[in-house]
C-alpha positions in Angstrom: 103.8 109.4 112.9 101.7 107.5 115.8 103.8 105.0 118.0 102.2 102.5 120.3 105.8 101.1 120.8 108.7 102.6 123.0 111.7 104.2 121.0 114.6 105.0 122.9 117.1 105.7 119.7 114.6 108.8 119.7 116.5 111.1 117.7 117.0 108.5 114.8 113.6 108.2 114.4 113.1 112.3 114.8 115.8 112.6 112.0 114.0 109.6 109.8 110.4 111.4 110.4 111.8 114.7 109.0 113.0 112.6 105.9 110.0 110.9 105.5 108.3 114.2 104.4 110.9 115.0 102.0 110.4 113.4 98.2 113.4 111.7 97.1 113.1 109.7 94.0 116.3 108.4 92.2 117.4 110.8 90.1 115.1 113.5 92.2 117.2 113.9 95.1 117.3 118.3 95.3 115.0 118.5 98.0 116.9 116.3 100.5 120.1 117.4 99.2 119.4 121.0 100.2 117.7 119.6 103.4 121.6 117.9 104.1 123.2 121.7 103.4 120.8 123.5 105.4 120.9 121.0 108.0 125.0 121.2 108.2 124.3 125.1 108.1 122.8 125.2 111.2 124.8 122.7 113.4 127.7 124.9 112.3 129.6 122.0 110.1 131.0 122.0 106.7 129.2 120.5 103.8 130.5 120.0 100.2 128.5 118.5 97.4 130.5 117.3 94.1 129.6 117.6 90.4 127.8 114.1 90.7 125.7 115.7 93.5 126.8 113.6 96.3 126.8 115.3 99.8 129.9 115.1 102.0 129.5 116.5 105.7 132.1 116.7 108.2 132.3 117.0 111.7 135.8 117.3 114.3 136.6 114.8 116.7 134.9 115.1 120.1 136.8 117.0 122.8 137.7 113.7 124.5 139.6 112.3 121.4 142.7 113.6 120.5 142.9 111.6 117.0 143.9 112.5 113.7 142.0 109.5 112.2 138.3 109.8 109.9 135.4 107.8 110.0 133.3 107.7 107.3 129.6 106.9 107.7 128.1 106.5 104.3 124.1 105.7 103.1 122.2 107.0 100.0 119.8 110.0 99.5 117.2 108.2 97.0 114.6 105.6 97.8 112.6 103.0 95.3 109.4 104.6 94.5 106.4 101.7 94.5 102.8 101.4 95.7 99.5 99.5 95.2 97.9 99.7 91.9 95.1 101.6 94.0 97.5 103.7 95.5 97.1 107.7 94.2 100.6 108.4 96.2 102.7 111.0 94.1 106.4 110.3 95.0 107.2 113.6 93.6 105.1 115.7 96.0 103.5 113.9 98.3 105.3 112.6 102.3 105.1 108.7 103.0 102.5 108.3 105.4 104.4 106.0 107.8 102.4 103.8 110.3 103.4 101.2 113.2 102.0 98.0 114.2 104.3 96.3 117.1 107.6 96.0 116.6 107.1 97.3 112.8 107.4 100.5 111.2 105.9 100.2 107.3 104.1 102.8 104.9 100.5 102.9 103.9 100.8 101.0 100.4 104.2 102.4 99.6 107.6 101.3 99.9 108.9 103.2 103.3 112.2 104.3 102.2 113.5 102.8 105.4 116.4 102.0 102.4 118.6 103.8 102.9 116.6 106.7 105.3 117.3 104.8 108.7 120.7 104.9 107.2 120.6 108.9 106.6 118.7 109.4 110.0 121.4 107.6 112.2 124.5 109.9 110.1 122.5 113.2 111.1 121.8 111.9 114.7 125.5 111.6 115.1 126.4 114.5 113.4 123.9 116.6 115.8 125.2 115.2 119.2 126.9 117.3 121.1 127.7 114.7 123.8 128.9 111.8 121.7 132.4 110.5 121.8 133.5 110.0 118.4 136.9 110.1 116.1 136.9 113.0 113.0 133.8 112.0 110.9 132.9 112.5 107.6 129.4 111.7 106.4 128.7 110.7 102.7 125.4 110.9 101.5 125.0 109.7 97.6 122.9 110.0 95.3 121.1 107.9 92.8 121.9 104.5 94.2 118.7 102.8 93.6 118.7 102.6 89.7 122.4 101.5 89.4 125.0 102.9 92.3 125.3 106.4 89.8 126.5 108.8 92.7 129.2 105.9 94.4 130.3 105.6 90.3 130.7 109.5 89.9 131.9 110.0 93.1 135.0 113.0 93.4 138.0 110.4 94.2 139.7 113.5 96.0 136.3 113.9 97.9 137.3 111.4 101.0 140.1 111.6 103.8 139.2 109.1 106.1 140.7 105.6 106.5 138.0 103.4 107.0 134.1 103.2 105.6 131.0 102.4 108.0 128.3 101.6 105.2 124.7 101.5 106.8 122.5 99.8 104.2 122.9 96.2 105.0 119.1 95.3 105.8 119.6 92.5 108.4 120.6 93.3 112.2 123.2 91.3 113.6 124.6 90.4 110.3 127.9 92.3 108.7 128.4 92.4 105.2 131.8 92.8 103.9 131.2 91.4 100.0 128.7 91.6 97.2 127.8 90.8 94.1 128.4 93.2 90.8 125.1 93.8 88.4 124.5 95.2 85.1 121.2 95.9 82.8 120.5 94.8 79.7 117.8 96.9 78.1 115.9 95.5 75.2 113.8 98.3 73.0 112.1 96.4 70.2 110.5 98.3 67.3 106.6 98.3 67.1 104.8 96.4 64.1 101.5 97.5 64.5 98.3 96.6 61.9 94.5 97.3 61.6 93.0 95.2 64.0 91.1 92.1 62.3 87.2 92.0 61.9 84.9 90.5 64.7 87.5 90.3 67.4 87.1 90.5 71.0 89.2 92.6 73.2 90.1 92.1 76.9 92.2 92.8 79.6 94.2 90.4 81.9 96.1 91.6 85.1 98.3 90.2 87.0 98.5 91.7 90.8 98.8 91.2 94.5 102.3 89.9 94.1 105.2 90.1 96.7 107.6 91.3 94.3 110.9 92.4 96.4 114.4 93.1 95.7 115.8 91.3 92.6 118.9 90.6 94.7 118.1 89.3 97.8 114.6 88.1 97.5 115.6 86.5 94.0 115.7 83.2 95.6 113.0 83.4 97.8 110.6 81.4 95.0 108.6 84.8 94.5 106.2 85.4 91.6 107.4 87.5 88.5 104.2 89.2 87.6 105.2 89.4 83.9 105.9 85.8 83.7 103.1 84.8 84.8 101.5 87.0 82.4 103.1 85.9 79.4 102.1 81.7 80.5 98.9 82.4 80.3 99.3 84.8 77.0 101.3 81.4 75.5 98.4 79.0 76.4 96.0 81.2 74.3 98.5 81.6 71.3 98.5 78.1 71.4 94.6 77.6 70.8 93.7 80.9 69.2 94.4 83.8 67.2 95.6 85.8 69.8 96.6 89.2 69.2 98.7 91.7 71.8 97.1 95.9 71.6 99.4 96.4 75.0 101.2 94.8 77.5 102.9 96.7 80.6 104.3 95.7 83.9 106.9 96.2 86.5 108.3 99.1 87.3 112.3 99.1 88.5 114.7 96.7 87.2 116.3 96.0 91.0 112.7 95.1 92.1 110.8 92.0 91.0 107.5 92.6 89.3 104.4 92.6 91.0 102.0 93.7 88.9 101.3 93.2 84.9 98.6 94.1 82.4 98.1 93.5 78.5 95.1 94.3 76.5 94.5 91.5 73.9 92.3 90.3 71.3 90.9 86.9 70.0 88.3 85.8 67.6 84.9 86.7 68.8 83.7 83.1 68.4 86.5 82.0 71.1 85.5 84.4 73.7 84.4 82.0 76.2 87.7 79.9 75.7 89.3 82.7 77.2 87.4 82.8 80.5 88.2 78.9 80.8 91.7 79.0 80.3 91.9 81.5 82.9 90.3 79.1 85.6 92.4 76.7 84.7 95.6 78.9 85.0 94.8 80.4 88.1 94.7 76.9 89.9 97.7 76.3 88.7 99.1 79.3 89.8 97.8 79.0 93.1 99.3 75.9 93.2 102.7 76.5 92.1 102.9 79.6 94.4 100.6 78.4 97.4 103.5 78.9 100.1 104.3 82.3 99.0 102.1 84.3 97.4 98.7 84.2 99.0 97.7 87.7 97.2 97.6 86.6 93.9 95.1 87.8 91.8 94.0 87.4 88.1 91.4 89.6 86.1 89.8 89.5 83.4 87.6 92.5 81.6 86.6 93.3 78.4 87.1 96.3 76.6 86.9 98.5 73.9 87.9 97.8 70.5 91.5 99.2 69.7 92.0 100.5 66.0 95.6 98.5 66.1 97.1 95.6 67.7 100.8 94.2 67.1 101.5 92.3 64.2 100.9 88.8 64.5 104.5 87.9 63.7 105.4 90.0 66.5 102.5 89.5 69.1 103.8 85.6 68.3 107.8 86.7 68.6 107.3 88.6 71.5 105.5 85.8 73.8 107.7 83.6 72.7 111.0 85.8 73.8 109.2 86.9 76.9 108.4 83.0 77.7 112.3 82.0 77.3 113.7 84.9 78.8 115.6 83.5 81.9 114.1 84.7 85.5 115.5 83.7 88.4 118.6 82.2 90.0 120.8 81.0 87.2 123.5 79.2 89.3 124.2 79.2 93.4 127.6 79.3 94.5 129.9 76.5 94.2 131.3 77.1 97.6 128.4 78.2 99.4 125.5 76.6 98.9 123.6 79.3 100.6 124.6 82.2 98.5 123.2 83.2 94.7 126.3 83.4 92.6 124.2 84.9 89.5 120.7 85.6 88.7 119.0 87.8 86.5 115.8 89.5 86.9 112.4 90.3 84.0 111.8 93.6 85.8 109.7 95.7 83.5 108.0 95.8 79.9 106.2 99.0 78.8 104.5 99.8 75.5 105.5 103.3 74.4 103.8 104.8 70.9 106.4 103.4 68.6 108.3 100.7 71.1 107.9 97.9 73.4 110.8 98.6 76.2 111.9 95.6 78.4 114.1 96.1 81.3 116.2 93.4 82.9 119.0 93.2 85.3 121.8 90.6 86.1 124.0 89.8 89.1 127.0 87.5 89.7 129.8 87.9 92.1 131.8 86.2 88.9 132.3 89.1 86.0 132.4 86.5 83.3 129.2 84.4 84.4 127.4 88.3 85.1 128.2 89.1 81.3 127.0 85.6 79.8 123.8 85.5 81.6 123.2 89.2 80.0 124.1 87.7 76.5 121.5 85.2 76.8 118.8 87.4 77.8 119.5 89.7 74.8 119.8 86.6 72.8 116.1 85.9 73.6 115.1 89.2 71.8 117.0 88.6 68.5 113.6 87.4 66.6 111.6 90.5 67.7 114.4 92.7 65.6 115.6 94.1 69.2 117.8 96.6 69.8 120.1 95.7 72.8 121.6 98.3 75.2 123.9 97.9 78.1 123.3 99.8 81.3 124.6 100.5 83.8 127.3 98.0 85.1 129.2 98.1 88.3 131.7 95.5 89.9 131.6 93.6 93.1 132.9 94.2 96.4 135.8 91.6 97.5 135.7 90.3 101.1 138.7 90.7 103.4 138.4 88.8 106.3 141.6 90.3 108.1 139.7 93.7 107.8 140.6 95.6 111.2 136.7 97.7 111.5 135.6 93.9 110.8 137.5 92.6 114.1 136.1 96.0 116.0 132.2 95.1 115.0 132.6 91.5 115.9 134.2 92.3 119.0 132.0 95.3 120.0 129.0 93.3 119.0 129.7 90.4 121.0 130.4 92.4 124.0 126.8 94.7 123.6 124.6 91.9 123.1 126.6 88.7 124.5 126.2 87.2 121.3 128.0 86.5 118.0 127.4 88.8 114.7 127.0 86.9 111.4 129.4 87.7 108.7 128.3 87.2 105.0 128.3 88.3 101.8 125.4 89.2 99.4 123.7 88.6 95.9 123.0 92.4 95.8 124.7 95.6 94.8 126.3 97.8 97.6 127.9 100.9 97.2 131.1 99.6 98.4 132.4 98.0 95.6 132.1 100.9 93.7 133.6 103.2 96.2 136.9 100.8 96.7 137.8 101.5 93.0 137.9 105.1 93.9 139.3 104.6 97.0 141.0 100.9 97.4 142.9 101.6 100.3 139.5 101.7 102.3 138.8 99.5 105.2 134.7 99.0 104.8 131.9 97.1 106.4 127.7 97.1 106.3 125.7 97.2 109.2 122.1 97.9 109.2 118.7 97.4 111.3 116.1 95.0 110.2 114.5 95.8 106.9 111.8 93.1 105.4 110.2 93.8 101.5 112.5 96.0 100.3 111.5 97.7 96.9 108.0 96.9 97.7 104.9 98.1 99.6 105.7 96.2 102.2 108.7 97.1 103.0 108.8 97.5 107.0 111.8 98.0 109.4 112.1 96.7 112.8 112.0 99.1 115.4 113.7 97.2 117.9 116.6 96.4 115.5 117.3 100.2 115.1 117.6 100.1 118.1 120.3 97.6 118.5 122.1 99.0 115.6 122.1 102.6 117.0 124.1 101.3 120.2 126.5 99.4 118.4 127.1 102.6 116.4 127.2 105.1 119.5 130.3 102.1 120.6 132.2 101.9 117.1 132.4 105.6 117.5 133.6 105.6 120.6 136.5 102.8 120.1 137.5 102.8 116.2 
C-alpha cells in the first residue's frame, strides 16, 4: 500500500492493510474469522464465536478506569465483492489492491472493502493499544451483513454484556446515525420455456456498461441509471418494431447494489439487421441526454454472435420484457416529515439466465413496515404473466431513533469540543445492524459513526483518509469519557 499522504492513525491503517489481504466475501468469512481469533490469542484477550459465526473479543478496562460499565464496538466482517467487467480479480483468493490519490484511498478495479473494513481496523487498533484509556470493551464482529444482516439476525442473545453500542458502519464523517430503514428481498424465479431458433434469424449481443451503480439505499435517490432497466427499454423498442427473441439475459450481481452492467443475447429476422443498429444510435443519444449529469461513462455496445439452437419462447420473451419494463425501481415515496429523506424504495438488482430458469433479485426498503411490504407486493405482481414463483427473502426491521440517547449526547458534545463545529444527526435509508441487534437487546443505547466512504458497493468505492483520522480522534476521546 503506497502512500503520498501523511496518515497519523497509523495503527488503523496497518490493520486495514492486513484486512485487505484476507478474502472476506459474504458467507465466506472463515479466513477473516480465523484472523480475528488469532489476533485475540496473540493479544491475550478473550474471544468467543457463536453458532452464526460472529466473533466477540473482550478487553478489560484500562488501569485508570475503575468502572463496571461496558462499551460495545461493532462492525461487520464481510464486504461487497463488485469488480469492473474486465477485471480478473478473484475475491475468493486475491488480496485487494489498494491505491492512494490525494486524500482518498480506493482499490484497483474492485470494491475496496472500507465498508466495513475500516470499522474493523479501528476495533483492532483499540484492542491492541496498551496505553489508551477505555472502559470494559466488547468488540463484536458480525458476519454476512451485506446479503441481509444474517450475522446480526442470528446473534446469540446472551453474547453481549455491554450497555452501550457504538456501530462503526456510517459512511459520512461528522454525521451520527440514530435510525435506519428496514428492508426485505423479493426473489423471482421464472421457468424457462424454450423453442428452437426460427430460420433466417440474426443473433447479436447488446451490453450496458460503465454506469456508476452504488448502494441501493444511500444512492437510490441520486438519479443513477439501472443497467437492467436501460437494457429492457432497448428491448422494448425492438419488440415494438420487429420479431424479437431473447436467448439469454443477465445483469447485476448483488441485491443491495444498483446494477452497473447488463447483457442480452437476442435474435431478430435477418431483414431487420440494420434496424437494430439504427435504433441503437437513437437510443444511446436518449440515454446520454437523460443521464448527462450523472452517467459520464455510459456505454451501450452491440456485436454479432453465433446462432443459438434455442431461444425463449415468443410469449415468454414478450412477457419478460413487459414485466421488467413495468417493474418499479428507485424512490417510491419521500418521507412526509423530511423531504430530504427517502421513505420507501425498491431496487431491481439482478437477473440471471440459468439452465432451466431465469432468476431475478430485488430488494425493498422503508422506514414504514406496511409500505415496505406494499412495494414488495407491487414488484411481485409484475411477474405474474411470466408464471413466476415468488419467494420472500430476508426481512429485517428498521431502527427507531432515540433523541434522548445518552451516547448521542456524548458524541455531540465530544465532536463539538474536538472540531469546533456541530455534528449532523440523521436517520438513513439503508439497513444497519443496529435495528436487528436492538430486537435482541432492546435496552442497548446505540449510535453509528464512521469515516467518509463514497461509491460503496461499487468499484468506485473510496475512503477519505483525513476523515478516518477525525473519526479515530473522536473514537479515542469517546473511549476516555463514555
